[in-house]
Every structure is written in structure tokens, then in C-alpha cells.
A tleap script that builds the chain and sets N, CA, C and O, in Angstrom:
source leaprc.protein.ff14SB
mol = sequence {
  NMET ALA THR LEU GLU GLN GLU VAL GLN ASP
  LEU LYS THR ARG LEU THR ARG LEU GLU ALA
  MET ILE HIE ARG LEU ALA ASN ALA THR PRO
  GLN ALA GLY GLY THR GLY ALA ARG ALA PRO
  LEU ASP GLN THR GLN LEU LEU ALA TRP LEU
  LYS THR HIE GLY LEU ALA ARG ASP PRO THR
  ALA GLU GLU CYS ARG VAL ALA ALA GLU TRP
  GLU ALA LEU SER GLU ALA ASP LYS LYS ALA
  HIE LEU ALA PHE MET HIE ARG LEU ILE LEU
  ASP PRO PRO LEU SER GLN LEU LEU ILE ALA
  GLN ARG CHIE
}
set mol.1.N position { 10.331 -103.473 27.468 }
set mol.1.CA position { 10.555 -102.871 28.768 }
set mol.1.C position { 12.038 -102.648 29.027 }
set mol.1.O position { 12.424 -101.712 29.727 }
set mol.2.N position { 12.862 -103.515 28.457 }
set mol.2.CA position { 14.304 -103.407 28.670 }
set mol.2.C position { 14.846 -102.123 28.054 }
set mol.2.O position { 15.760 -101.508 28.605 }
set mol.3.N position { 14.294 -101.717 26.926 }
set mol.3.CA position { 14.790 -100.485 26.301 }
set mol.3.C position { 14.435 -99.278 27.148 }
set mol.3.O position { 15.234 -98.346 27.241 }
set mol.4.N position { 13.273 -99.265 27.763 }
set mol.4.CA position { 12.881 -98.157 28.629 }
set mol.4.C position { 13.810 -98.083 29.835 }
set mol.4.O position { 14.246 -96.999 30.224 }
set mol.5.N position { 14.111 -99.235 30.424 }
set mol.5.CA position { 15.024 -99.262 31.556 }
set mol.5.C position { 16.418 -98.786 31.138 }
set mol.5.O position { 17.086 -98.078 31.892 }
set mol.6.N position { 16.852 -99.170 29.950 }
set mol.6.CA position { 18.165 -98.745 29.447 }
set mol.6.C position { 18.173 -97.236 29.213 }
set mol.6.O position { 19.158 -96.572 29.536 }
set mol.7.N position { 17.090 -96.684 28.655 }
set mol.7.CA position { 17.002 -95.248 28.431 }
set mol.7.C position { 17.054 -94.485 29.755 }
set mol.7.O position { 17.719 -93.454 29.851 }
set mol.8.N position { 16.362 -94.983 30.766 }
set mol.8.CA position { 16.387 -94.337 32.077 }
set mol.8.C position { 17.795 -94.379 32.648 }
set mol.8.O position { 18.264 -93.391 33.213 }
set mol.9.N position { 18.467 -95.499 32.510 }
set mol.9.CA position { 19.838 -95.617 33.015 }
set mol.9.C position { 20.763 -94.668 32.267 }
set mol.9.O position { 21.626 -94.039 32.881 }
set mol.10.N position { 20.599 -94.552 30.943 }
set mol.10.CA position { 21.416 -93.632 30.149 }
set mol.10.C position { 21.170 -92.189 30.587 }
set mol.10.O position { 22.112 -91.402 30.691 }
set mol.11.N position { 19.929 -91.844 30.841 }
set mol.11.CA position { 19.610 -90.488 31.296 }
set mol.11.C position { 20.222 -90.210 32.664 }
set mol.11.O position { 20.721 -89.111 32.907 }
set mol.12.N position { 20.189 -91.187 33.553 }
set mol.12.CA position { 20.804 -91.016 34.868 }
set mol.12.C position { 22.310 -90.793 34.726 }
set mol.12.O position { 22.888 -89.957 35.420 }
set mol.13.N position { 22.933 -91.536 33.832 }
set mol.13.CA position { 24.375 -91.386 33.606 }
set mol.13.C position { 24.679 -89.998 33.059 }
set mol.13.O position { 25.605 -89.333 33.524 }
set mol.14.N position { 23.908 -89.564 32.080 }
set mol.14.CA position { 24.110 -88.232 31.507 }
set mol.14.C position { 23.903 -87.143 32.559 }
set mol.14.O position { 24.656 -86.171 32.609 }
set mol.15.N position { 22.884 -87.309 33.396 }
set mol.15.CA position { 22.610 -86.335 34.442 }
set mol.15.C position { 23.779 -86.252 35.417 }
set mol.15.O position { 24.180 -85.158 35.817 }
set mol.16.N position { 24.317 -87.385 35.795 }
set mol.16.CA position { 25.455 -87.407 36.712 }
set mol.16.C position { 26.655 -86.683 36.098 }
set mol.16.O position { 27.339 -85.922 36.782 }
set mol.17.N position { 26.909 -86.920 34.809 }
set mol.17.CA position { 28.017 -86.236 34.132 }
set mol.17.C position { 27.776 -84.733 34.068 }
set mol.17.O position { 28.688 -83.946 34.321 }
set mol.18.N position { 26.559 -84.335 33.733 }
set mol.18.CA position { 26.242 -82.910 33.654 }
set mol.18.C position { 26.380 -82.227 35.012 }
set mol.18.O position { 26.907 -81.118 35.104 }
set mol.19.N position { 25.904 -82.891 36.062 }
set mol.19.CA position { 26.031 -82.316 37.398 }
set mol.19.C position { 27.505 -82.147 37.771 }
set mol.19.O position { 27.885 -81.138 38.365 }
set mol.20.N position { 28.327 -83.128 37.424 }
set mol.20.CA position { 29.761 -83.038 37.724 }
set mol.20.C position { 30.400 -81.892 36.943 }
set mol.20.O position { 31.240 -81.167 37.475 }
set mol.21.N position { 30.002 -81.729 35.682 }
set mol.21.CA position { 30.553 -80.642 34.876 }
set mol.21.C position { 30.133 -79.287 35.426 }
set mol.21.O position { 30.947 -78.366 35.491 }
set mol.22.N position { 28.892 -79.157 35.816 }
set mol.22.CA position { 28.409 -77.907 36.402 }
set mol.22.C position { 29.177 -77.600 37.679 }
set mol.22.O position { 29.567 -76.456 37.913 }
set mol.23.N position { 29.392 -78.602 38.489 }
set mol.23.CA position { 30.135 -78.415 39.734 }
set mol.23.C position { 31.559 -77.946 39.446 }
set mol.23.O position { 32.062 -77.038 40.108 }
set mol.24.N position { 32.220 -78.574 38.442 }
set mol.24.CA position { 33.588 -78.164 38.085 }
set mol.24.C position { 33.606 -76.728 37.576 }
set mol.24.O position { 34.470 -75.941 37.965 }
set mol.25.N position { 32.654 -76.382 36.706 }
set mol.25.CA position { 32.611 -75.026 36.154 }
set mol.25.C position { 32.316 -73.993 37.233 }
set mol.25.O position { 32.916 -72.918 37.250 }
set mol.26.N position { 31.407 -74.312 38.120 }
set mol.26.CA position { 31.050 -73.375 39.182 }
set mol.26.C position { 32.227 -73.124 40.112 }
set mol.26.O position { 32.405 -72.007 40.597 }
set mol.27.N position { 33.022 -74.137 40.364 }
set mol.27.CA position { 34.169 -73.973 41.256 }
set mol.27.C position { 35.362 -73.350 40.551 }
set mol.27.O position { 36.232 -72.783 41.211 }
set mol.28.N position { 35.426 -73.442 39.225 }
set mol.28.CA position { 36.562 -72.903 38.480 }
set mol.28.C position { 36.407 -71.416 38.200 }
set mol.28.O position { 37.405 -70.724 38.000 }
set mol.29.N position { 35.177 -70.910 38.180 }
set mol.29.CA position { 34.929 -69.514 37.834 }
set mol.29.C position { 34.659 -68.711 39.090 }
set mol.29.O position { 33.752 -69.051 39.850 }
set mol.30.N position { 35.431 -67.641 39.332 }
set mol.30.CA position { 35.147 -66.792 40.488 }
set mol.30.C position { 33.745 -66.204 40.372 }
set mol.30.O position { 33.352 -65.718 39.311 }
set mol.31.N position { 33.018 -66.251 41.443 }
set mol.31.CA position { 31.644 -65.762 41.448 }
set mol.31.C position { 31.609 -64.292 41.828 }
set mol.31.O position { 32.374 -63.846 42.683 }
set mol.32.N position { 30.720 -63.540 41.191 }
set mol.32.CA position { 30.526 -62.134 41.548 }
set mol.32.C position { 30.039 -62.066 42.986 }
set mol.32.O position { 29.178 -62.844 43.397 }
set mol.33.N position { 30.582 -61.153 43.729 }
set mol.33.CA position { 30.161 -60.998 45.111 }
set mol.33.C position { 30.747 -62.045 46.035 }
set mol.33.O position { 30.339 -62.160 47.191 }
set mol.34.N position { 31.711 -62.814 45.528 }
set mol.34.CA position { 32.327 -63.841 46.361 }
set mol.34.C position { 33.131 -63.214 47.488 }
set mol.34.O position { 33.371 -62.007 47.509 }
set mol.35.N position { 33.533 -64.045 48.408 }
set mol.35.CA position { 34.261 -63.538 49.575 }
set mol.35.C position { 35.749 -63.769 49.438 }
set mol.35.O position { 36.442 -63.924 50.444 }
set mol.36.N position { 36.261 -63.797 48.211 }
set mol.36.CA position { 37.689 -64.005 48.003 }
set mol.36.C position { 38.483 -62.832 48.540 }
set mol.36.O position { 37.953 -61.733 48.706 }
set mol.37.N position { 39.757 -63.068 48.810 }
set mol.37.CA position { 40.620 -62.033 49.354 }
set mol.37.C position { 41.351 -61.290 48.247 }
set mol.37.O position { 42.403 -60.697 48.486 }
set mol.38.N position { 40.801 -61.317 47.038 }
set mol.38.CA position { 41.440 -60.656 45.917 }
set mol.38.C position { 41.219 -59.153 45.987 }
set mol.38.O position { 40.249 -58.670 46.570 }
set mol.39.N position { 42.152 -58.429 45.372 }
set mol.39.CA position { 41.988 -56.978 45.266 }
set mol.39.C position { 40.873 -56.691 44.268 }
set mol.39.O position { 40.700 -57.435 43.303 }
set mol.40.N position { 40.121 -55.627 44.489 }
set mol.40.CA position { 39.051 -55.315 43.542 }
set mol.40.C position { 39.635 -54.990 42.168 }
set mol.40.O position { 40.727 -54.432 42.061 }
set mol.41.N position { 38.896 -55.345 41.124 }
set mol.41.CA position { 39.340 -55.084 39.771 }
set mol.41.C position { 39.093 -53.630 39.407 }
set mol.41.O position { 38.098 -53.037 39.823 }
set mol.42.N position { 40.007 -53.056 38.625 }
set mol.42.CA position { 39.720 -51.725 38.107 }
set mol.42.C position { 38.771 -51.887 36.919 }
set mol.42.O position { 38.469 -53.013 36.523 }
set mol.43.N position { 38.299 -50.784 36.349 }
set mol.43.CA position { 37.297 -50.872 35.285 }
set mol.43.C position { 37.798 -51.638 34.073 }
set mol.43.O position { 37.043 -52.401 33.471 }
set mol.44.N position { 39.049 -51.450 33.708 }
set mol.44.CA position { 39.606 -52.137 32.539 }
set mol.44.C position { 39.634 -53.635 32.773 }
set mol.44.O position { 39.252 -54.405 31.891 }
set mol.45.N position { 40.084 -54.064 33.955 }
set mol.45.CA position { 40.146 -55.494 34.273 }
set mol.45.C position { 38.739 -56.092 34.354 }
set mol.45.O position { 38.497 -57.202 33.878 }
set mol.46.N position { 37.822 -55.346 34.959 }
set mol.46.CA position { 36.453 -55.838 35.080 }
set mol.46.C position { 35.819 -56.007 33.709 }
set mol.46.O position { 35.177 -57.023 33.446 }
set mol.47.N position { 35.992 -55.023 32.831 }
set mol.47.CA position { 35.431 -55.122 31.492 }
set mol.47.C position { 36.039 -56.297 30.739 }
set mol.47.O position { 35.323 -57.017 30.043 }
set mol.48.N position { 37.330 -56.500 30.863 }
set mol.48.CA position { 37.991 -57.640 30.214 }
set mol.48.C position { 37.421 -58.954 30.747 }
set mol.48.O position { 37.182 -59.880 29.972 }
set mol.49.N position { 37.200 -59.044 32.060 }
set mol.49.CA position { 36.637 -60.262 32.661 }
set mol.49.C position { 35.231 -60.502 32.139 }
set mol.49.O position { 34.881 -61.629 31.790 }
set mol.50.N position { 34.416 -59.440 32.084 }
set mol.50.CA position { 33.052 -59.580 31.586 }
set mol.50.C position { 33.036 -60.031 30.125 }
set mol.50.O position { 32.224 -60.876 29.749 }
set mol.51.N position { 33.913 -59.483 29.311 }
set mol.51.CA position { 33.993 -59.879 27.899 }
set mol.51.C position { 34.422 -61.332 27.769 }
set mol.51.O position { 33.875 -62.079 26.957 }
set mol.52.N position { 35.403 -61.729 28.573 }
set mol.52.CA position { 35.896 -63.106 28.529 }
set mol.52.C position { 34.786 -64.097 28.835 }
set mol.52.O position { 34.747 -65.186 28.263 }
set mol.53.N position { 33.891 -63.728 29.726 }
set mol.53.CA position { 32.809 -64.626 30.129 }
set mol.53.C position { 31.520 -64.391 29.345 }
set mol.53.O position { 30.464 -64.910 29.707 }
set mol.54.N position { 31.611 -63.611 28.276 }
set mol.54.CA position { 30.448 -63.410 27.412 }
set mol.54.C position { 29.371 -62.529 28.002 }
set mol.54.O position { 28.224 -62.580 27.558 }
set mol.55.N position { 29.716 -61.715 29.003 }
set mol.55.CA position { 28.726 -60.877 29.670 }
set mol.55.C position { 28.750 -59.436 29.169 }
set mol.55.O position { 27.879 -58.641 29.523 }
set mol.56.N position { 29.728 -59.102 28.361 }
set mol.56.CA position { 29.827 -57.758 27.790 }
set mol.56.C position { 30.510 -57.883 26.435 }
set mol.56.O position { 31.160 -58.887 26.145 }
set mol.57.N position { 30.355 -56.853 25.610 }
set mol.57.CA position { 30.986 -56.846 24.301 }
set mol.57.C position { 31.345 -55.414 23.954 }
set mol.57.O position { 30.900 -54.478 24.619 }
set mol.58.N position { 32.151 -55.243 22.910 }
set mol.58.CA position { 32.459 -53.906 22.425 }
set mol.58.C position { 31.218 -53.340 21.739 }
set mol.58.O position { 30.446 -54.094 21.146 }
set mol.59.N position { 31.018 -52.037 21.810 }
set mol.59.CA position { 29.854 -51.449 21.139 }
set mol.59.C position { 29.985 -51.545 19.625 }
set mol.59.O position { 31.089 -51.534 19.080 }
set mol.60.N position { 28.843 -51.640 18.958 }
set mol.60.CA position { 28.838 -51.658 17.498 }
set mol.60.C position { 29.089 -50.250 16.982 }
set mol.60.O position { 29.052 -49.287 17.749 }
set mol.61.N position { 29.342 -50.129 15.691 }
set mol.61.CA position { 29.547 -48.812 15.084 }
set mol.61.C position { 28.296 -47.953 15.255 }
set mol.61.O position { 28.398 -46.756 15.522 }
set mol.62.N position { 27.140 -48.548 15.105 }
set mol.62.CA position { 25.880 -47.810 15.271 }
set mol.62.C position { 25.722 -47.310 16.707 }
set mol.62.O position { 25.305 -46.173 16.928 }
set mol.63.N position { 26.055 -48.161 17.684 }
set mol.63.CA position { 25.970 -47.743 19.084 }
set mol.63.C position { 26.939 -46.600 19.377 }
set mol.63.O position { 26.606 -45.679 20.122 }
set mol.64.N position { 28.128 -46.656 18.797 }
set mol.64.CA position { 29.107 -45.570 18.984 }
set mol.64.C position { 28.590 -44.272 18.367 }
set mol.64.O position { 28.764 -43.196 18.939 }
set mol.65.N position { 27.958 -44.374 17.204 }
set mol.65.CA position { 27.421 -43.184 16.542 }
set mol.65.C position { 26.326 -42.548 17.383 }
set mol.65.O position { 26.322 -41.331 17.571 }
set mol.66.N position { 25.393 -43.352 17.894 }
set mol.66.CA position { 24.297 -42.830 18.709 }
set mol.66.C position { 24.833 -42.229 20.005 }
set mol.66.O position { 24.358 -41.183 20.446 }
set mol.67.N position { 25.816 -42.881 20.615 }
set mol.67.CA position { 26.417 -42.355 21.844 }
set mol.67.C position { 27.079 -41.005 21.585 }
set mol.67.O position { 26.982 -40.097 22.411 }
set mol.68.N position { 27.751 -40.869 20.443 }
set mol.68.CA position { 28.393 -39.596 20.107 }
set mol.68.C position { 27.350 -38.503 19.906 }
set mol.68.O position { 27.563 -37.355 20.296 }
set mol.69.N position { 26.215 -38.865 19.291 }
set mol.69.CA position { 25.128 -37.887 19.122 }
set mol.69.C position { 24.615 -37.429 20.486 }
set mol.69.O position { 24.377 -36.240 20.699 }
set mol.70.N position { 24.449 -38.369 21.398 }
set mol.70.CA position { 23.965 -38.033 22.741 }
set mol.70.C position { 24.959 -37.118 23.451 }
set mol.70.O position { 24.575 -36.108 24.041 }
set mol.71.N position { 26.226 -37.478 23.391 }
set mol.71.CA position { 27.264 -36.682 24.057 }
set mol.71.C position { 27.339 -35.268 23.490 }
set mol.71.O position { 27.715 -34.332 24.195 }
set mol.72.N position { 26.979 -35.112 22.209 }
set mol.72.CA position { 27.048 -33.796 21.570 }
set mol.72.C position { 25.889 -32.889 21.986 }
set mol.72.O position { 25.952 -31.678 21.774 }
set mol.73.N position { 24.828 -33.456 22.575 }
set mol.73.CA position { 23.684 -32.646 22.998 }
set mol.73.C position { 24.063 -31.762 24.182 }
set mol.73.O position { 24.949 -32.099 24.967 }
set mol.74.N position { 23.389 -30.645 24.294 }
set mol.74.CA position { 23.586 -29.775 25.462 }
set mol.74.C position { 22.923 -30.439 26.672 }
set mol.74.O position { 22.072 -31.316 26.526 }
set mol.75.N position { 23.323 -30.011 27.853 }
set mol.75.CA position { 22.720 -30.565 29.078 }
set mol.75.C position { 21.217 -30.297 29.105 }
set mol.75.O position { 20.449 -31.146 29.558 }
set mol.76.N position { 20.793 -29.137 28.631 }
set mol.76.CA position { 19.362 -28.804 28.610 }
set mol.76.C position { 18.607 -29.757 27.684 }
set mol.76.O position { 17.518 -30.217 28.025 }
set mol.77.N position { 19.181 -30.056 26.510 }
set mol.77.CA position { 18.533 -30.987 25.577 }
set mol.77.C position { 18.466 -32.397 26.165 }
set mol.77.O position { 17.466 -33.096 26.001 }
set mol.78.N position { 19.540 -32.812 26.853 }
set mol.78.CA position { 19.540 -34.133 27.489 }
set mol.78.C position { 18.448 -34.214 28.556 }
set mol.78.O position { 17.707 -35.196 28.621 }
set mol.79.N position { 18.353 -33.177 29.389 }
set mol.79.CA position { 17.332 -33.166 30.449 }
set mol.79.C position { 15.933 -33.173 29.859 }
set mol.79.O position { 15.054 -33.872 30.361 }
set mol.80.N position { 15.715 -32.397 28.792 }
set mol.80.CA position { 14.402 -32.352 28.148 }
set mol.80.C position { 14.036 -33.719 27.572 }
set mol.80.O position { 12.893 -34.162 27.684 }
set mol.81.N position { 15.013 -34.382 26.957 }
set mol.81.CA position { 14.754 -35.708 26.387 }
set mol.81.C position { 14.421 -36.718 27.494 }
set mol.81.O position { 13.471 -37.491 27.369 }
set mol.82.N position { 15.204 -36.704 28.569 }
set mol.82.CA position { 14.935 -37.629 29.681 }
set mol.82.C position { 13.575 -37.368 30.301 }
set mol.82.O position { 12.858 -38.312 30.633 }
set mol.83.N position { 13.208 -36.102 30.462 }
set mol.83.CA position { 11.890 -35.776 31.012 }
set mol.83.C position { 10.790 -36.308 30.102 }
set mol.83.O position { 9.799 -36.858 30.583 }
set mol.84.N position { 10.957 -36.149 28.796 }
set mol.84.CA position { 9.980 -36.671 27.842 }
set mol.84.C position { 9.857 -38.186 27.971 }
set mol.84.O position { 8.745 -38.712 28.000 }
set mol.85.N position { 10.978 -38.889 28.047 }
set mol.85.CA position { 10.963 -40.350 28.145 }
set mol.85.C position { 10.301 -40.817 29.445 }
set mol.85.O position { 9.624 -41.845 29.458 }
set mol.86.N position { 10.490 -40.071 30.533 }
set mol.86.CA position { 9.878 -40.449 31.811 }
set mol.86.C position { 8.362 -40.254 31.789 }
set mol.86.O position { 7.641 -40.903 32.547 }
set mol.87.N position { 7.883 -39.372 30.933 }
set mol.87.CA position { 6.433 -39.131 30.848 }
set mol.87.C position { 5.723 -40.112 29.915 }
set mol.87.O position { 4.493 -40.154 29.890 }
set mol.88.N position { 6.468 -40.888 29.161 }
set mol.88.CA position { 5.849 -41.822 28.221 }
set mol.88.C position { 5.015 -42.861 28.959 }
set mol.88.O position { 5.402 -43.354 30.018 }
set mol.89.N position { 3.883 -43.176 28.386 }
set mol.89.CA position { 3.035 -44.245 28.910 }
set mol.89.C position { 2.880 -45.271 27.801 }
set mol.89.O position { 2.282 -44.994 26.761 }
set mol.90.N position { 3.417 -46.446 28.030 }
set mol.90.CA position { 3.339 -47.505 27.035 }
set mol.90.C position { 2.086 -48.329 27.265 }
set mol.90.O position { 1.801 -48.752 28.385 }
set mol.91.N position { 1.343 -48.552 26.193 }
set mol.91.CA position { 0.133 -49.359 26.294 }
set mol.91.C position { 0.114 -50.352 25.149 }
set mol.91.O position { -0.126 -49.941 24.014 }
set mol.92.N position { 0.347 -51.602 25.374 }
set mol.92.CA position { 0.541 -52.275 26.653 }
set mol.92.C position { 1.948 -52.012 27.196 }
set mol.92.O position { 2.839 -51.587 26.461 }
set mol.93.N position { 2.132 -52.270 28.489 }
set mol.93.CA position { 3.456 -52.064 29.094 }
set mol.93.C position { 4.508 -52.945 28.413 }
set mol.93.O position { 4.196 -54.011 27.882 }
set mol.94.N position { 5.733 -52.487 28.440 }
set mol.94.CA position { 6.833 -53.210 27.822 }
set mol.94.C position { 6.945 -54.637 28.364 }
set mol.94.O position { 7.248 -55.564 27.614 }
set mol.95.N position { 6.705 -54.810 29.645 }
set mol.95.CA position { 6.805 -56.155 30.237 }
set mol.95.C position { 5.816 -57.112 29.579 }
set mol.95.O position { 6.140 -58.281 29.369 }
set mol.96.N position { 4.623 -56.636 29.253 }
set mol.96.CA position { 3.633 -57.493 28.597 }
set mol.96.C position { 4.056 -57.817 27.179 }
set mol.96.O position { 3.839 -58.934 26.710 }
set mol.97.N position { 4.653 -56.866 26.493 }
set mol.97.CA position { 5.134 -57.120 25.133 }
set mol.97.C position { 6.215 -58.191 25.139 }
set mol.97.O position { 6.222 -59.081 24.289 }
set mol.98.N position { 7.135 -58.100 26.109 }
set mol.98.CA position { 8.207 -59.100 26.196 }
set mol.98.C position { 7.650 -60.486 26.490 }
set mol.98.O position { 8.090 -61.477 25.908 }
set mol.99.N position { 6.692 -60.547 27.389 }
set mol.99.CA position { 6.091 -61.845 27.728 }
set mol.99.C position { 5.376 -62.426 26.512 }
set mol.99.O position { 5.470 -63.625 26.248 }
set mol.100.N position { 4.666 -61.584 25.775 }
set mol.100.CA position { 3.942 -62.038 24.590 }
set mol.100.C position { 4.905 -62.558 23.519 }
set mol.100.O position { 4.582 -63.521 22.824 }
set mol.101.N position { 6.068 -61.945 23.376 }
set mol.101.CA position { 7.032 -62.371 22.368 }
set mol.101.C position { 7.687 -63.700 22.718 }
set mol.101.O position { 8.163 -64.411 21.833 }
set mol.102.N position { 7.713 -64.032 23.980 }
set mol.102.CA position { 8.331 -65.299 24.403 }
set mol.102.C position { 7.456 -66.488 24.031 }
set mol.102.O position { 7.953 -67.609 23.924 }
set mol.103.N position { 6.182 -66.263 23.836 }
set mol.103.CA position { 5.260 -67.387 23.552 }
set mol.103.C position { 5.019 -67.542 22.096 }
set mol.103.O position { 4.274 -68.431 21.684 }
savepdb mol mol.pdb
quit
């Protein structure tokens, strides 16, 4: 019984440390939508901030290639492609596929 009590005490100690660390991290990082009096970031600064926090990355070579192909399309071709994509009916819906993959 003593080992169980010791394990519970160790878990409580770890939980207290984790809560303190979360509190420190939450207070150290500016939150999106916060009410700070800072000037708004321009796109370059915002992208740098997002990258620093692991929320964005540079595009891969493949992504750059596909983007260049898209940009090279005429406006009519872009509109036709978007119209086609909006008419697609996925069976099963994408949301169900994602849920199934999680299990």
C-alpha cells in the first residue's frame, strides 16, 4: 500500500510542476487576439512569429511547383477548376475519413 501512496504523491508532484510550467509558458507567449497595446504586425513579422512558434513553415519545392502551375493558369481555367471542385460529392465525406483514420 505504501508504494501506491508514494506513486500518487509522485504524480501529484509532477502535476504541480507541469501546471506551473504551463502557467509560465502561457504568460511568456503573447496570445493571438490579446488586448496588448502593441502595434499590429506586418505580414513579414507575422509570418516570422508563426514560424518561430511552429505554426507555419516555408513551402516545399513540390508546393512551390504546384503553386506556380496554378498561377500560370488563365482566370477562366481557375474558375472552371474551382467550379468543378465545388460540385464534387465525396462518399464517404472527408470528415468521416479523417475520423476513421484516427482510430
